[in-house]
Structure formats: C-alpha cells, structure tokens
N, C-alpha and C positions, 0 to 999 in steps of 0.2 A: 550963487549957481554952483558955485565947486561941492560948497555943499548939500546943493538938494540932490546933486549928481551921486555924490558920493553919497548922499543916505539911500539913491534909487539901488546903486550898486549894492549895498549893505543890504536892503533887504532882498534884492534878487537873489544876492547868495545864500540869506538868511534862507530863501522859500526854497533855493535850490538845494540846499543841506537839509531840509525837513523832508524834503523830496526823496534824497538819496539816504536817508537813514528810513524813510517809512518803506521804502524799497526792501532796502537791506531786511528790514524787519520783516517784512512779507518773505523776499527767498529764505531768512533763515526758519522760519516759521514752515514754509514748503517743504524744507530739505529737512527738519526736524520731525514732520509726519511720513515723509519719503524714509528716513530711519526708522522708525516707529515703526513700518509694515514691513519694511526687510526684517527687523529686530523677531516682531513677531513671525512672518514666515521664515525664519531662521531657526524661532524654539518647535516650528509646527514639523520642520522636516527633522530636525533632531530627536523629537518625540517621536515620528512615522521611525526613524532609522532603528531606534533604540528597539522599538516594536518589532520591526523587522530582524532583528538579531536574534530576540527572543523567539522568535516564531523557527528561524532557521536552525537555531539549537535545540529546539522541540521537535523539529523534524530530523534533523540527523541523529539524536539520541534514541528517538523512535525506530529511525531506520535501523540502527545498530541492535535495537532489542530485536526489531521483528525478525533483523537476519537471525542471530542467536538462536529465536524458539525456533524458526526455519531449517538451521543448520541442527538442532538436536534432533527433531524431527523425522529430519529426511535421516539423521545417523540410526534415532530409531528403528524408522522405517527399513534401514540395509541390514537391520541387524535381523528384522521380522523374515526380510527375504533368503538371505539365508539361511536360516532356522529353518522356514517351510521347505526349501532345496533338499537338505539334509535330510527331513522327515519323509519328506516325497522318495528321496533314496532309499531310505528305512523300507519305507511300507512298498515300492517295487521287491527288492528283495524278500521280505515276508511272503507276501503276494506268487511270485517267482516260483514258490512250494504250495501254492494252495491248486487243491486239484478242482475246486470249485467256481476258478476265477473266471471262466470264459461263459458263462453261464447268463442269459441274458436277465436283465431288470425288466418286468413286464411292459409292455409297450405303452400303454398310457399313462404309467410311470414315466418313463424314460422321454418318452413325448412331452408329457406336461414341462419337466425339468429340462429339457433341451429348448423349450418355447422360452419358460422363463428366463434363461439364462440369454438368449439372443435377443429377449425384448431388453434385458440389463445392458446387455452389450450396445445396444443398439440406441438407448439411452446414451451412454456415454462416449460414444465415437462422436467426434466431430462433423459437423456439416462441411467445415470446409475443404475442400477437394485435394489441398497437400498435405492434408493434419491425418493421423490415423491414431489408433489408441494402442497403446503398449501393452494389451492387455496378452497374459500367456495362453498360446496359440498350442501349448504340446500334444495334445491329446486329440485327435481329430475323430470327431464322432460319423459314423454313416447311419444316422439314425437307430440305429439301435445300440443300448448301453450295457454294458458286462457290470456286473457286481466292481471289478478290480476294477473300473474305469471310474465307476461312482464313488469309491473309498479314494481311490488320485485325486479324485478334484475337492473332497471335502477338506484338506491341509489348505490348497492353495486361495481358497474361496473363505476360508477361515482367515488366513493372511489378508486378503484386502479389506475385510471386517475391519482387523486390527490395526492396518493402516491407515484406513479412513480414520477409526478412533482415536488415531494417533494426531491425525492429522487437522482432525475437532476440537481434539485436547490444544493443542497448539494455537490455533485460532481462538479458542476460548481465552489461556493463557494471556496473548496479547492482548485483547477485548480488554481484559480484568486488570493489565499495565497500563492501558489507555488511560482508562477511568479511574484510574488510582491518581494520574499525574496531571488528568486535565484542568485544566483552569476554571477555577469558581464563575459561573454565569451571573 
C-alpha cells in the first residue's frame, strides 16, 4: 500500500513537473516573441532616428547655403543702391545747370508713364494694413513731368531692375545647389 501511495506521489510529482516545464516553455516562448518584437521596434526606431538626423543635417546645410546666397545678394543690392544714389547726385548737379530742365514732357507721355509707375507700385504694395512698400518717393509729381524728373527716374528704375535680377539670380543659384544635393528618388 505504501508502494501504491508512493507510486501515486511519483506520478503526481512527474505530472506536476511536466506541467511546470510546459508552463516554463510557454513563458519562454512568449518572452522570446516579446523580445523579438522589442528588438524589431528598436531597429525601426534606430533607422528612423538615422533618417531624421540626415534630414536635419541636410536642412541645416541648406539653410546655411541659402543664408550665404541671401547675404551675397543683399550685399550686391546695397552696392547697387549706393551706386544709384551717387549717380542721381551727379545727374542733379549736371541738370541744375541745364536750361531746358523745367520743360514739361508732353502730357500724354507723362500721364502714361505715371499711370504705369502707379500700377507697378500698386502691384508691389502689400495688402496688409501695417505693411508698406519701401519704394523711393523722392520725387513727387503733380501730374506734370519735366525732362529733368524723367532723367532722374531712369537711374533708380534701372537699379530696381538690377536688384530684382540679383534676387532672381540668387534664387536660381539656391535652386541649382538644391538640385545638385537632392537625394535620388
């Protein structure tokens, strides 16, 4: 009888041991699957971080280049402004001695030029209430333009065109550099 009880205990112990081992194997498999998922998620995050670092580095590099081009263009435009001011001063000195300086330009021509200048200015002025265009208002016209006023308009108008061309050239340079460093798609 002790033998039968002992045999039952051994069988129960064996069944219990098999159940514990089976549970441990299941827990091991579950934890291994969880570990694999965590490692996979970690690899994805590391890859995302690496790509984000590359994007940030590229953006910082582009900002630096764009700032350099903008600084060069601004410097060039400042020298254009300085040259234009000098030229206008020289022209005023020359025109001061001119006897025909106060002769009016024919009204149709003056009116057409003035309307055209006003349309250009209206297109350049921002619609915002507090934002105004910084265009030069040095010579005020009363509807009649003299030959001297027309001559004095030429230098500043050409300077505005040159500055616009400088700005467009800077934009083209930035775009060219951006396309050279753009990643292949």
